C-alpha positions as CSV (number, residue, x, y, z in Angstrom):
1,M,94.9,130.5,81.3
2,N,91.7,128.6,81.7
3,I,92.5,124.9,81.7
4,T,89.6,124.2,79.2
5,N,91.6,126.2,76.7
6,L,94.9,124.9,77.8
7,L,93.8,121.3,77.3
8,S,91.1,121.8,74.7
9,I,88.4,120.2,76.9
10,K,84.8,121.0,77.5
11,Y,84.9,121.1,81.3
12,P,87.6,122.1,83.7
13,L,88.0,118.5,84.9
14,I,90.9,116.2,85.0
15,Q,90.4,112.5,85.9
16,G,92.8,111.5,88.7
17,S,95.1,108.7,87.6
18,M,94.6,105.7,89.8
19,A,97.5,103.2,89.6
20,R,96.5,100.0,87.7
21,I,92.9,101.3,87.5
22,S,92.9,104.2,85.0
23,R,93.1,102.1,81.8
24,H,91.6,102.8,78.4
25,E,88.0,102.1,79.3
26,L,87.8,104.8,82.0
27,V,90.1,107.3,80.2
28,S,88.2,107.3,76.9
29,A,84.8,107.6,78.8
30,V,86.0,110.7,80.7
31,S,87.4,112.4,77.6
32,N,84.3,111.6,75.6
33,A,82.2,113.2,78.4
34,G,84.2,116.5,78.2
35,G,86.9,116.0,80.8
36,L,90.6,115.0,80.4
37,G,91.0,111.3,80.9
38,V,94.3,110.3,82.4
39,L,95.9,106.9,81.6
40,T,97.9,105.2,84.3
41,S,101.3,103.8,83.3
42,V,102.1,102.0,86.6
43,G,103.2,98.5,85.9
44,M,103.4,99.0,82.2
45,D,106.3,98.6,79.8
46,A,106.7,100.7,76.6
47,G,104.7,98.1,74.6
48,E,101.7,98.0,77.0
49,L,101.6,101.8,77.3
50,S,101.6,102.1,73.5
51,R,98.8,99.6,73.3
52,Q,96.7,101.4,75.9
53,I,97.2,104.7,74.1
54,D,96.1,103.1,70.9
55,L,93.0,101.7,72.6
56,V,92.1,105.1,74.0
57,R,92.5,106.6,70.5
58,S,90.2,104.0,69.1
59,E,87.5,104.9,71.6
60,T,87.8,108.7,71.5
61,D,89.0,111.5,69.3
62,K,89.2,113.9,72.3
63,P,92.4,114.9,74.2
64,F,93.7,112.6,77.0
65,A,96.8,112.4,79.2
66,V,99.2,109.8,80.6
67,N,100.3,109.8,84.2
68,L,103.9,109.1,85.1
69,M,104.8,107.8,88.6
70,L,108.4,108.9,88.4
71,Q,109.8,106.3,90.8
72,Q,109.3,103.7,88.2
73,Q,112.6,102.5,86.7
74,N,111.5,102.6,83.0
75,I,110.3,106.2,82.9
76,P,112.7,107.2,80.0
77,E,111.2,104.5,77.7
78,L,107.6,105.5,78.7
79,V,108.4,109.2,77.9
80,D,109.7,108.1,74.5
81,V,106.3,106.5,73.8
82,I,104.4,109.5,75.0
83,A,106.5,111.9,72.8
84,D,106.2,109.6,69.8
85,K,102.4,109.2,70.2
86,Y,101.8,113.0,70.6
87,V,99.7,112.6,73.8
88,A,98.1,115.9,74.8
89,A,99.4,116.0,78.4
90,V,101.3,114.3,81.1
91,T,100.6,114.4,84.8
92,T,103.4,113.4,87.1
93,G,103.9,112.3,90.7
94,A,106.5,110.9,93.1
95,G,109.4,113.0,91.8
96,T,110.3,115.8,89.5
97,P,109.7,115.8,85.8
98,K,112.7,117.9,85.2
99,P,114.8,115.2,83.4
100,Y,112.1,114.7,80.9
101,F,110.6,118.2,80.6
102,E,112.4,119.4,77.5
103,Q,111.7,116.2,75.6
104,L,108.0,116.3,76.5
105,H,107.6,120.0,75.7
106,A,109.5,119.6,72.4
107,A,106.8,117.1,71.5
108,Q,104.1,119.7,72.5
109,V,103.0,117.6,75.5
110,K,101.6,119.7,78.4
111,V,103.3,118.8,81.7
112,I,101.2,119.0,84.8
113,P,102.8,117.8,88.1
114,V,100.7,116.8,91.1
115,I,102.2,118.6,94.1
116,P,101.6,118.4,97.9
117,N,102.9,121.8,99.0
118,V,103.7,125.4,98.1
119,S,107.4,124.9,97.9
120,I,107.2,122.2,95.2
121,A,104.6,124.2,93.3
122,K,107.1,127.1,93.1
123,K,109.8,124.8,91.8
124,M,107.5,123.4,89.2
125,E,106.6,126.9,88.0
126,Q,110.3,127.7,87.7
127,L,110.8,124.6,85.7
128,G,108.2,125.9,83.2
129,V,105.3,123.4,83.7
130,D,101.9,124.3,82.2
131,A,99.9,123.9,85.4
132,V,100.0,122.1,88.8
133,V,97.5,119.9,90.6
134,A,97.4,120.8,94.3
135,E,96.3,117.6,96.0
136,G,95.0,117.6,99.5
137,M,95.4,114.8,102.0
138,E,91.7,113.9,101.6
139,S,92.7,112.1,98.4
140,G,93.0,108.3,98.0
141,G,96.4,106.6,97.5
142,H,99.6,108.4,98.2
143,I,99.0,111.7,100.1
144,G,100.7,114.8,101.5
145,Q,100.2,116.6,104.8
146,T,97.8,119.5,103.9
147,T,94.1,119.5,103.3
148,T,92.7,120.7,100.0
149,M,91.0,123.7,101.7
150,S,94.3,124.9,103.1
151,L,96.6,123.9,100.2
152,V,94.8,125.3,97.2
153,P,94.5,129.0,98.1
154,Q,98.1,129.1,99.3
155,V,99.3,127.5,96.0
156,V,97.1,129.9,94.0
157,D,98.7,132.9,95.8
158,A,102.2,131.5,95.3
159,V,102.3,130.8,91.5
160,N,101.1,132.4,88.3
161,I,100.2,129.2,86.4
162,P,96.8,127.4,86.5
163,V,96.2,125.5,89.7
164,I,93.9,122.4,89.6
165,A,92.4,121.4,93.0
166,A,92.3,117.7,94.0
167,G,91.2,115.9,97.1
168,G,87.6,115.6,98.5
169,I,86.0,116.7,95.2
170,A,83.1,114.6,93.9
171,D,80.1,116.9,93.1
172,K,78.9,120.3,92.0
173,R,79.3,121.8,95.5
174,S,82.9,120.7,95.9
175,V,83.8,121.9,92.4
176,A,82.3,125.3,93.2
177,A,84.2,125.4,96.4
178,A,87.5,124.7,94.6
179,L,86.8,127.4,92.1
180,V,86.1,129.9,94.9
181,L,89.4,129.0,96.4
182,G,91.0,130.2,93.2
183,A,91.5,126.9,91.4
184,S,91.2,126.9,87.6
185,G,89.7,123.4,87.6
186,V,89.5,120.2,89.5
187,Q,91.0,116.7,89.5
188,M,88.7,113.8,90.6
189,G,89.8,110.2,91.2
190,T,87.7,108.5,93.9
191,A,84.5,110.0,92.3
192,F,85.1,107.6,89.4
193,L,85.9,104.5,91.3
194,A,82.3,103.2,91.1
195,A,81.8,104.4,87.6
196,K,80.3,101.8,85.2
197,E,83.4,102.0,82.9
198,T,86.0,101.7,85.7
199,P,87.8,98.4,85.2
200,I,88.1,97.1,88.8
201,S,86.7,94.2,90.7
202,A,83.1,94.2,91.8
203,E,84.3,93.9,95.4
204,Y,86.3,97.1,95.1
205,K,83.2,99.0,93.8
206,N,81.0,97.5,96.5
207,M,83.5,98.6,99.2
208,V,83.3,102.2,97.9
209,L,79.6,102.1,97.8
210,S,79.3,100.9,101.3
211,A,81.9,103.2,102.8
212,S,81.0,105.8,105.4
213,D,82.7,109.2,105.9
214,T,85.1,107.6,108.4
215,D,86.0,104.4,106.5
216,T,89.3,105.5,105.2
217,V,92.6,105.3,107.1
218,I,96.2,106.2,106.5
219,T,99.0,103.6,106.6
220,G,102.6,103.8,105.7
221,M,103.6,106.5,108.2
222,S,106.5,104.4,109.4
223,L,107.6,104.0,105.8
224,K,107.4,107.7,105.2
225,D,105.0,106.9,102.4
226,P,101.5,107.6,103.7
227,V,98.6,106.0,101.8
228,R,94.9,106.5,102.2
229,S,92.8,103.3,101.8
230,L,89.5,101.9,102.8
231,K,89.4,99.9,106.1
232,N,89.9,96.2,105.8
233,P,91.8,93.4,107.5
234,L,95.0,94.3,105.7
235,V,95.2,97.9,106.7
236,T,94.1,97.0,110.2
237,K,97.1,94.6,110.4
238,I,99.4,97.3,109.0
239,L,98.3,99.9,111.5
240,E,98.9,97.4,114.3
241,M,102.4,96.6,113.0
242,E,103.3,100.3,112.7
243,A,102.0,101.0,116.2
244,N,104.1,98.1,117.5
245,G,107.2,99.2,115.7
246,S,107.4,96.2,113.4
247,D,110.2,95.8,110.9
248,R,109.6,97.9,107.8
249,D,110.5,95.0,105.5
250,E,107.7,92.9,107.1
251,I,105.3,95.7,106.4
252,R,106.5,96.0,102.8
253,T,106.1,92.3,102.3
254,L,102.5,92.4,103.3
255,L,101.8,95.4,101.0
256,D,103.6,93.9,98.0
257,G,101.1,93.2,95.3
258,S,98.2,94.3,97.5
259,L,96.8,96.8,95.0
260,Q,96.6,94.2,92.3
261,K,94.8,91.9,94.7
262,A,92.2,94.7,95.2
263,V,91.9,95.8,91.6
264,Y,91.9,92.5,89.8
265,D,91.1,89.8,92.4
266,G,88.7,91.7,94.7
267,D,90.5,90.2,97.7
268,V,88.8,92.0,100.6
269,D,91.2,90.7,103.2
270,R,94.6,91.1,101.6
271,G,94.0,93.8,99.0
272,S,94.8,97.5,99.3
273,F,91.6,99.4,98.3
274,M,92.8,102.9,97.9
275,A,90.2,105.6,98.1
276,G,89.7,109.2,99.3
277,Q,87.5,110.4,102.1
278,I,84.9,111.4,99.6
279,A,84.1,107.7,99.1
280,G,81.4,108.0,101.8
281,Q,79.5,110.2,99.4
282,I,79.4,107.7,96.5
283,K,76.3,105.5,96.7
284,A,75.6,104.3,93.2
285,I,77.3,102.9,90.1
286,K,76.8,105.4,87.2
287,P,78.2,105.9,83.7
288,V,81.0,108.4,83.6
289,A,79.0,110.7,81.4
290,N,76.3,110.9,84.1
291,I,78.8,111.7,86.9
292,I,80.3,114.6,84.9
293,E,77.0,116.0,83.6
294,E,75.5,116.1,87.1
295,I,78.4,118.2,88.2
296,F,78.5,120.7,85.3
297,Q,74.9,120.9,84.2
298,K,73.3,124.3,84.8
299,G,70.7,124.8,87.5
């Protein structure tokens, strides 16, 4: 099934959920522009998630989704909110949605896991999910081991549900490439980091705008939790510590709260500025509607 029909959206585009970033301002802007906005739930309790959902609904009458990072301890209460609020869809990561699948589907919520490999894609299809997002390691934030170009066609060949390509996608050319690979649509996150409506610090947006094609690095290999971020003093320090075999707890201490320092405080030295490799292509702050229309306009 075409994901535009599956999700009742104009364009085959899902906004990648960025932890602590994808709040109501960005989500409603994406949905209003014809994509599927996706609300982060990271760091939220049931009350705050409910408030954010209500804010999105006050800003758009279009469908939107909520992302669940399944390592959070309060997932059951967040699922209750999503089911009660009749949200159109849920995207999931960092675990299996199996324990919550029946409750979500009973509430007519589409379930779309983000997956890093073929094996997990097959398991998700067996579970009965509505689609999968095949995310390549070019993406920002937590990543897998396979590039988008390699991953997407293998997942497409392995499952019979819609596959949404993610990782390294930011313009008309990369969307076309994803569709040629067999994807039914795309997910874009980094492409929206510098959007006018994205609620992050000015320093974060400026780092994205000034990034080159080689300005992202991967940390967390020693923690078995690889993360792609923009180069800054924090990630340089983490890379040195990992190379020297430093204690994992010391590394975790440095990383604790670093995303908030980037998103809210713009702390260029101690913040974790997660972004994908495509950041080097982003050179201007634009409204979300302009970003989306430039991709899908004819000609």
